[in-house]
C-alpha positions as CSV (number, residue, x, y, z in Angstrom):
1,M,-16.5,7.0,-9.4
2,D,-15.7,8.5,-6.0
3,K,-18.1,11.5,-5.7
4,Y,-16.1,13.0,-3.5
5,V,-13.5,14.6,-5.9
6,L,-17.2,15.5,-7.6
7,N,-17.8,18.5,-5.4
8,N,-17.8,20.7,-8.2
9,P,-21.0,21.2,-9.7
10,I,-19.4,21.0,-13.2
11,S,-17.6,18.0,-12.4
12,Q,-21.1,16.0,-11.3
13,F,-22.9,17.3,-14.7
14,L,-19.7,16.3,-16.9
15,N,-19.3,13.0,-14.8
16,K,-15.6,13.6,-15.0
17,P,-12.9,15.5,-12.3
18,N,-11.8,19.0,-12.8
19,T,-8.2,18.0,-13.9
20,E,-9.9,15.9,-16.8
21,F,-11.9,19.0,-18.7
22,T,-11.3,20.0,-22.1
23,R,-12.1,22.8,-24.1
24,E,-14.9,20.2,-25.7
25,D,-16.4,20.1,-22.1
26,M,-16.7,23.5,-21.5
27,I,-18.7,24.1,-24.6
28,R,-20.7,21.4,-23.9
29,V,-21.1,23.1,-20.1
30,I,-21.8,26.2,-22.3
31,E,-24.7,24.9,-24.6
32,E,-26.3,22.4,-22.4
33,K,-26.3,25.0,-19.6
34,G,-27.3,27.9,-21.0
35,I,-24.3,29.8,-20.3
36,E,-24.4,33.5,-21.6
37,R,-20.9,35.1,-20.9
38,L,-17.2,33.6,-19.8
39,T,-15.5,35.5,-17.0
40,F,-11.9,35.1,-17.0
41,H,-10.1,35.9,-13.6
42,Y,-6.2,36.9,-13.0
43,T,-4.8,37.9,-9.7
44,A,-2.9,41.5,-9.9
45,L,0.2,43.2,-7.8
46,D,-2.6,43.6,-4.6
47,G,-2.9,39.9,-4.6
48,K,-7.1,40.5,-5.7
49,L,-9.2,38.9,-8.7
50,K,-9.3,40.7,-11.7
51,E,-12.0,39.9,-14.3
52,L,-13.1,40.3,-17.8
53,K,-16.5,39.1,-18.9
54,I,-16.9,37.9,-22.4
55,P,-20.7,37.6,-23.6
56,V,-21.1,34.3,-25.6
57,A,-22.3,35.2,-29.2
58,S,-21.4,32.2,-31.0
59,R,-20.2,28.3,-30.7
60,K,-17.0,29.5,-32.6
61,Q,-16.8,32.8,-30.6
62,A,-16.3,30.8,-27.5
63,E,-14.2,28.4,-29.0
64,R,-12.0,31.0,-30.0
65,V,-11.9,32.5,-26.9
66,L,-11.1,29.3,-24.9
67,A,-8.3,28.8,-27.1
68,D,-6.3,31.6,-27.4
69,G,-7.8,33.7,-24.5
70,E,-8.1,37.4,-24.6
71,R,-5.8,40.3,-24.5
72,V,-5.5,42.8,-21.2
73,D,-3.6,45.8,-20.7
74,G,-1.0,44.7,-18.4
75,S,0.6,48.5,-17.7
76,S,-2.7,48.6,-15.8
77,I,-2.6,45.4,-14.0
78,F,1.0,45.5,-13.1
79,K,0.7,49.8,-12.7
80,G,4.6,50.0,-12.0
81,M,5.8,47.3,-13.1
82,V,5.0,47.2,-16.7
83,D,5.8,50.0,-19.4
84,V,3.1,51.4,-21.4
85,A,5.5,50.6,-24.5
86,V,4.6,46.6,-24.0
87,S,1.7,46.4,-21.9
88,D,-0.3,43.7,-23.9
89,L,-0.8,40.7,-22.4
90,Y,-2.6,37.2,-22.8
91,V,-5.1,35.8,-20.3
92,I,-5.5,32.0,-20.9
93,P,-8.0,30.2,-18.8
94,R,-7.2,27.1,-17.0
95,Y,-10.0,24.5,-17.8
96,Q,-9.5,22.7,-14.7
97,S,-10.6,25.6,-12.7
98,A,-13.7,26.2,-14.3
99,F,-16.8,27.1,-11.8
100,L,-20.1,28.6,-12.2
101,N,-20.5,31.9,-10.8
102,P,-22.6,31.9,-8.0
103,F,-23.1,35.6,-8.3
104,D,-23.5,35.6,-11.5
105,T,-26.0,33.6,-12.9
106,G,-24.7,32.8,-16.5
107,S,-21.8,33.0,-16.1
108,L,-19.1,30.2,-16.3
109,D,-15.6,31.2,-14.8
110,F,-12.1,30.5,-15.2
111,M,-8.8,31.3,-13.3
112,C,-6.2,31.9,-16.0
113,R,-2.4,32.9,-16.4
114,Y,-0.8,35.8,-18.2
115,L,1.4,34.6,-21.3
116,N,3.6,37.5,-23.4
117,S,3.3,38.4,-26.7
118,N,5.6,35.2,-27.7
119,G,3.3,33.3,-25.7
120,E,5.7,32.4,-22.9
121,F,4.1,32.8,-19.3
122,A,4.8,36.6,-18.4
123,P,8.1,36.8,-16.0
124,F,7.1,39.6,-13.5
125,A,2.9,37.3,-12.7
126,L,2.5,36.7,-9.7
127,D,1.5,33.3,-10.7
128,N,4.0,32.8,-13.1
129,I,7.0,33.6,-10.3
130,L,5.1,30.6,-8.2
131,Y,5.4,28.1,-11.3
132,N,8.8,29.0,-12.0
133,A,9.5,28.5,-8.3
134,H,8.1,25.1,-8.2
135,K,9.3,23.9,-11.4
136,L,12.9,24.7,-9.7
137,F,11.7,23.2,-6.9
138,K,10.4,19.8,-8.6
139,E,14.0,19.9,-10.7
140,K,16.6,20.5,-7.8
141,T,14.7,18.3,-5.3
142,G,12.8,15.6,-7.1
143,L,10.0,16.4,-4.5
144,E,6.7,17.8,-4.7
145,L,5.7,21.1,-2.5
146,Y,2.0,21.0,-1.1
147,A,0.6,23.2,1.2
148,L,-2.7,24.7,2.5
149,G,-3.6,28.3,3.9
150,E,-5.5,29.0,7.1
151,L,-8.0,32.2,6.4
152,E,-8.7,34.1,9.4
153,F,-11.3,37.1,9.0
154,F,-13.8,39.2,11.1
155,L,-17.5,39.6,9.5
156,I,-18.3,43.5,10.5
157,G,-22.0,44.4,11.2
158,D,-25.4,45.1,12.7
159,V,-26.2,42.4,15.3
160,E,-30.3,42.1,15.0
161,N,-30.5,40.1,17.8
162,K,-28.2,41.3,21.0
163,L,-29.5,37.8,23.2
164,Y,-26.5,35.5,23.8
165,P,-23.6,37.8,23.4
166,A,-19.8,36.2,22.9
167,P,-17.4,36.5,25.4
168,K,-14.5,38.9,24.6
169,Q,-11.4,36.5,23.2
170,R,-13.2,33.5,24.2
171,G,-15.1,32.8,20.7
172,Y,-12.9,30.2,19.5
173,H,-15.2,27.2,18.2
174,S,-18.1,28.8,19.3
175,S,-21.8,27.7,18.1
176,G,-24.7,28.9,17.5
177,P,-26.4,31.2,19.5
178,F,-23.1,32.9,20.8
179,I,-22.1,33.0,17.3
180,K,-24.4,35.1,15.4
181,T,-22.6,34.6,11.9
182,G,-22.9,30.9,11.2
183,K,-25.3,30.8,8.5
184,I,-23.0,32.9,6.6
185,L,-20.1,31.0,7.5
186,N,-22.2,27.9,5.7
187,E,-22.5,29.5,3.1
188,M,-19.0,30.6,2.2
189,V,-17.9,27.1,3.1
190,K,-20.4,25.8,0.8
191,Y,-19.4,28.1,-2.2
192,I,-15.6,27.7,-1.6
193,T,-15.7,23.9,-1.4
194,Q,-17.7,23.3,-4.4
195,I,-14.7,25.8,-6.4
196,T,-11.7,25.3,-5.0
197,G,-13.0,21.4,-3.9
198,A,-10.2,21.6,-1.1
199,V,-11.7,23.5,2.3
200,K,-10.5,20.8,5.1
201,Y,-13.3,23.5,8.2
202,A,-14.8,26.2,9.5
203,H,-14.9,27.6,12.7
204,S,-15.3,30.8,14.6
205,E,-12.1,31.9,16.1
206,V,-11.4,34.1,19.2
207,G,-11.9,37.6,18.2
208,Y,-15.0,39.3,18.7
209,I,-15.5,43.0,18.8
210,E,-19.0,44.2,20.6
211,S,-18.8,47.6,19.1
212,V,-15.9,48.8,16.5
213,H,-14.6,51.7,17.4
214,S,-13.8,53.6,14.3
215,D,-13.6,56.5,12.2
216,L,-14.9,54.6,9.3
217,D,-18.6,54.8,9.5
218,E,-19.2,50.9,7.6
219,I,-17.5,49.4,10.7
220,K,-18.2,51.9,13.4
221,G,-20.3,50.7,16.3
222,K,-20.5,47.2,14.6
223,A,-20.3,43.9,16.1
224,G,-17.1,42.1,14.8
225,E,-17.3,38.1,14.9
226,Q,-13.9,36.5,13.9
227,L,-14.2,32.8,11.7
228,E,-11.2,30.9,9.8
229,I,-11.5,28.9,7.1
230,E,-9.3,26.2,6.6
231,F,-7.5,24.4,3.4
232,L,-7.0,21.0,2.4
233,P,-3.4,20.7,1.3
234,T,-3.1,20.8,-2.7
235,P,-0.2,21.7,-4.8
236,I,1.1,25.0,-4.0
237,L,0.3,26.8,-6.8
238,D,-3.5,25.9,-6.1
239,A,-2.8,26.9,-3.1
240,A,-2.1,30.2,-3.9
241,D,-5.4,30.3,-6.0
242,N,-7.4,29.0,-3.5
243,V,-6.2,31.8,-0.9
244,V,-7.2,34.2,-3.6
245,L,-10.7,32.8,-5.1
246,G,-11.7,32.5,-1.2
247,K,-11.0,35.8,-0.1
248,W,-12.9,36.7,-3.5
249,L,-16.2,34.5,-1.9
250,I,-15.9,35.6,1.7
251,R,-15.9,39.3,0.9
252,N,-18.9,38.7,-2.0
253,I,-21.4,36.8,0.2
254,A,-20.8,39.1,3.0
255,Y,-21.5,41.9,1.2
256,Q,-25.2,40.0,-0.1
257,Y,-25.4,40.1,3.6
258,G,-24.5,43.7,4.2
259,K,-21.5,43.0,6.4
260,V,-18.1,44.0,5.8
261,A,-14.9,40.9,5.9
262,T,-12.0,42.1,6.2
263,F,-8.3,40.0,6.2
264,A,-6.9,43.3,7.8
265,P,-4.0,41.9,9.9
266,K,-5.4,43.8,12.8
267,I,-8.9,45.2,14.0
268,E,-8.5,46.4,17.4
269,E,-6.1,46.2,20.1
270,G,-6.2,43.2,22.6
271,I,-7.9,41.6,20.1
272,A,-6.6,38.8,17.8
273,G,-5.9,39.5,14.7
274,N,-6.3,38.3,10.9
275,G,-3.5,35.1,10.1
276,L,-3.1,33.8,7.3
277,H,-0.6,30.6,8.5
278,F,0.6,28.5,5.7
279,H,1.2,25.0,6.1
280,M,3.9,23.0,3.7
281,E,4.4,18.8,3.2
282,L,6.7,17.3,0.9
283,R,5.5,14.5,-1.2
284,K,7.6,11.9,-3.0
285,D,5.6,9.6,-5.6
286,G,2.7,11.0,-4.3
287,K,3.4,10.0,-0.5
288,N,3.9,12.6,2.4
289,I,7.8,12.1,3.4
290,M,7.4,14.6,6.4
291,L,8.0,11.5,8.7
292,D,10.6,8.6,8.8
293,T,9.9,5.1,9.6
294,N,10.1,6.1,13.5
295,G,7.4,8.0,13.0
296,V,9.4,11.7,14.0
297,L,10.1,14.5,11.6
298,S,12.0,13.2,8.7
299,D,15.7,15.1,7.4
300,E,13.6,16.4,4.8
301,A,11.4,17.9,7.4
302,K,14.2,19.4,9.2
303,R,15.9,21.0,6.0
304,L,12.4,22.7,5.2
305,I,12.3,23.9,8.5
306,G,16.4,25.4,8.1
307,G,15.5,26.9,5.0
308,L,12.1,28.8,6.2
309,C,14.3,29.9,9.3
310,V,17.1,31.2,6.0
311,Y,14.3,33.1,4.6
312,A,11.6,34.0,7.3
313,D,12.9,37.9,7.9
314,S,13.0,38.3,4.5
315,L,9.3,36.6,3.8
316,T,7.6,39.2,6.0
317,A,7.9,41.5,2.9
318,F,5.4,39.0,0.8
319,G,3.7,37.9,4.1
320,N,3.5,41.2,6.2
321,T,2.6,44.1,3.9
322,T,0.6,46.9,6.0
323,S,1.8,48.7,9.1
324,S,-0.8,47.1,10.8
325,A,1.0,43.4,10.4
326,Y,3.4,44.8,12.9
327,L,0.9,45.7,15.3
328,R,-0.5,41.9,14.8
329,L,3.3,40.8,15.8
330,V,4.0,41.3,19.1
331,P,5.1,39.3,22.3
332,N,2.0,36.9,23.9
333,Q,-0.6,37.3,20.9
334,E,0.6,34.3,19.6
335,A,2.2,35.9,17.1
336,P,5.4,35.1,16.4
337,T,8.3,38.2,16.9
338,K,11.5,35.7,16.6
339,I,12.8,32.7,14.6
340,C,12.5,29.2,15.9
341,W,10.4,26.6,15.6
342,S,8.8,23.8,18.0
343,D,6.5,21.2,18.7
344,Q,2.6,21.9,18.7
345,N,3.6,25.1,20.2
346,R,2.2,28.5,19.2
347,S,4.5,30.7,21.0
348,A,7.0,29.8,17.8
349,M,7.2,30.7,14.5
350,I,7.2,27.4,12.8
351,R,5.0,25.0,14.5
352,V,5.2,21.4,14.3
353,P,1.4,20.0,14.9
354,L,-0.3,17.3,15.5
355,G,-0.1,15.1,12.9
356,W,-1.6,11.4,13.8
357,A,2.3,10.0,13.8
358,K,1.7,8.0,17.1
359,K,-1.5,6.8,16.6
360,D,-4.1,6.1,14.0
361,N,-7.7,5.4,13.6
362,L,-8.5,6.5,17.1
363,A,-12.2,6.8,16.3
364,M,-12.4,2.9,17.4
365,Q,-11.4,3.6,20.9
366,L,-15.4,5.5,21.4
367,N,-16.8,3.3,18.9
368,R,-16.0,-0.3,19.9
369,Q,-18.3,-1.6,18.1
370,Q,-15.7,-0.8,14.8
371,K,-14.3,-4.1,13.5
372,T,-12.2,-2.3,10.4
373,R,-9.6,-0.2,10.6
374,F,-9.3,2.4,7.9
375,E,-6.6,2.3,5.5
376,H,-4.4,5.5,5.6
377,E,-2.5,6.3,2.0
378,G,0.6,7.8,4.4
379,S,1.3,10.5,6.9
380,R,-0.5,14.0,7.3
381,Q,2.2,15.8,9.0
382,T,2.6,19.3,8.0
383,V,4.6,22.2,9.2
384,E,3.0,25.3,9.7
385,L,4.5,28.8,8.9
386,R,2.6,31.1,12.0
387,S,4.1,34.8,10.8
388,P,1.7,35.9,7.7
389,D,-1.6,37.5,8.2
390,G,-4.4,38.6,5.4
391,S,-2.0,41.2,4.2
392,A,0.1,38.8,2.4
393,I,0.4,38.6,-1.2
394,A,0.0,34.9,-1.9
395,H,1.6,33.8,-4.4
396,L,4.2,35.4,-4.1
397,L,4.5,34.4,-0.6
398,L,4.3,30.8,-1.7
399,A,6.8,31.4,-4.1
400,G,9.2,32.7,-1.4
401,I,8.6,29.5,0.7
402,T,9.0,27.6,-2.3
403,L,12.3,28.6,-2.8
404,A,13.5,28.3,1.2
405,A,12.0,25.0,0.4
406,E,14.6,24.4,-2.3
407,Y,17.2,26.3,0.0
408,G,16.7,23.8,2.8
409,L,16.9,21.0,0.9
410,T,19.8,21.3,-1.0
411,H,22.0,23.3,1.1
412,P,24.2,21.4,3.5
413,E,23.8,23.1,6.2
414,S,20.2,23.5,6.6
415,L,20.0,20.8,9.6
416,K,22.3,22.3,11.4
417,I,19.9,26.1,11.2
418,C,17.4,23.7,12.3
419,E,18.8,22.6,15.2
420,E,20.2,25.2,16.5
421,N,16.3,27.4,16.2
422,Y,14.5,24.6,18.1
423,V,13.2,25.7,21.3
424,K,11.0,24.5,23.9
425,G,8.0,25.8,26.4
426,N,6.6,29.3,26.2
427,I,9.3,31.8,24.1
428,F,8.2,34.6,25.6
429,K,8.4,33.6,29.4
430,D,12.3,32.7,28.7
431,K,14.1,36.3,28.3
432,E,17.3,34.5,27.9
433,L,16.1,32.2,25.3
434,L,14.7,35.5,23.7
435,A,17.9,37.1,23.9
436,K,19.4,34.5,21.7
437,L,16.5,34.3,18.9
438,N,17.2,36.4,15.9
439,D,14.3,38.8,15.4
440,L,11.6,39.2,13.1
441,P,11.3,42.5,11.5
442,T,8.6,45.2,13.3
443,S,7.8,47.3,10.4
444,C,7.5,47.2,6.7
445,V,10.2,49.3,6.3
446,G,12.5,47.3,8.3
447,S,11.2,44.2,5.5
448,A,11.9,46.1,2.7
449,K,15.4,46.5,4.3
450,I,16.1,42.8,4.5
451,L,14.1,42.2,1.3
452,L,16.8,43.8,-0.6
453,S,20.1,42.9,1.5
454,K,18.9,39.1,0.7
455,K,17.3,39.6,-3.1
456,E,19.9,36.9,-3.9
457,L,17.7,34.7,-2.7
458,Y,15.2,35.3,-4.6
459,E,16.3,36.6,-7.9
460,R,18.7,33.5,-8.2
461,E,17.7,31.2,-11.3
462,K,15.8,34.5,-12.2
463,I,12.8,33.0,-10.5
464,F,11.7,36.9,-9.3
465,P,12.5,39.9,-11.8
466,S,14.5,42.4,-9.5
467,S,11.3,44.6,-10.5
468,T,9.8,42.4,-8.6
469,I,11.3,43.0,-5.6
470,E,12.3,46.6,-6.1
471,Y,8.6,47.1,-6.0
472,V,7.5,45.5,-3.7
473,A,10.4,47.1,-1.1
474,K,8.6,50.1,-2.8
475,L,5.3,49.7,-1.3
476,L,6.6,48.7,2.1
477,N,9.0,52.0,2.3
478,E,5.6,53.8,1.3
479,E,4.6,53.0,4.6
480,D,7.3,54.9,6.4
481,D,6.3,53.4,9.7
482,E,10.4,52.3,10.8
483,F,9.5,54.1,14.2
484,M,5.7,53.6,14.5
485,N,5.7,51.1,17.5
486,Q,8.1,53.3,19.5
487,E,6.1,56.7,18.5
488,L,3.2,54.6,19.2
489,I,4.2,54.3,22.9
490,D,5.1,57.9,23.2
491,L,1.6,59.3,23.0
492,P,-0.7,59.6,25.8
493,A,-2.9,56.7,26.3
494,D,-6.2,57.9,24.0
495,D,-4.0,59.1,21.6
496,R,-2.5,56.0,21.0
497,L,-5.4,54.0,20.9
498,H,-7.2,56.6,18.3
499,Q,-3.8,56.7,15.9
500,T,-3.5,52.9,16.7
501,R,-7.0,51.9,15.3
502,R,-6.3,54.8,12.3
503,I,-3.5,52.7,11.1
504,M,-5.3,49.1,11.5
505,H,-8.2,50.4,9.8
506,K,-6.5,51.9,6.9
507,D,-6.1,48.7,5.5
508,L,-9.6,47.4,5.4
509,H,-10.0,46.4,2.1
510,R,-6.4,46.7,1.0
511,H,-5.8,42.5,0.7
């Protein structure tokens, strides 16, 4: 068996991939690993993991819990969306998600799904909305949608050694000793890889703050280094869970080192913000179909882009959910403000990155002693949506992206829409082009308005319950930031900077 798929210690112990885990396997792990408790994890409305710890009292009790799950108060987890009169929900473990908790020795952990009293998927649960969206996508298109997220975050804390300071806005792919958090990043990658099996790579990012200016004591005067962990493409439901698990692991490891990990969209003016870019790829019969036989974007890929362009402005309701998100989406910050797409162009909302379309086995040019070619399984091409940030509600965002993809692949006008929104070059240097392109919203309130005006795109086929759309719109409107940018511009420079930081830092731990 290929050991690459056995990065999960439980897989190594059982000598099988996680997709084959059974209840009997879990009992064996409990008995032979001396497991003291089961921990169930599930995603709440805020996009964070919740957990329920269940002591293992006996084999029979463990079998029952693994077979039937447990009961939780849905009106608390989904407060404001689920009535107390019908609040009970079941949380049911997904065996393939099993992992050994690195922060709780003796715990066997699972990601769970919500079922209602009838044993049906709870329609308002975030992961079930995504599940239903992808089910519709497969039924309508016959394809599979894969995705990967790019988790950007700041680690903020004391720096014991001030030797080799990092240059401002020049931290991209830095190595030690200029980066001080490499050991912590290694630990994060280790556990995220073990638990998700889906880490592509990790590196330092552009942003560096020598001394954070803030009213918050936990970060005031501390240094901040920006890091990124990028995932491998996985089925889209797993991609959302990977992001949520990744954030949970990153926060916990940072806490152990006495540092703050934050995914807040923006930390400091003039410093790179935290994006959560998502790459998508279409597969048929397990093969990537993003390129045609000539190595250029296929019609299916272009239709996907067309669908994303239709949904783009309303997707900010799930991908950019705090006021500080709209301090990141400003011109000339490698953060999009216009609906458009391009090849390898980081000023565009949708980027088509290098995908080894023209050449492969590139290492043979440098290693002439290598005589045999590596046989690729197919294309690796993706398209990247660059607008979302660290405030994204991952499951709802990916559910919206899935509906956008289905729309693009089934709508007769999607190829035309794709062609109309193609751009070349840095769009922020072309005023004439900028004027022609449609805008992304500039505030949470603006996103809420667009979401409500386009709610039929999400409520069709009953994928998004109307209560979910209304709830998200309500949260966005509570930000009360419709005129934020203009109000900031009108302030004196020092007052503007202080107010900007207050807006940025209030969301430090929100997502």
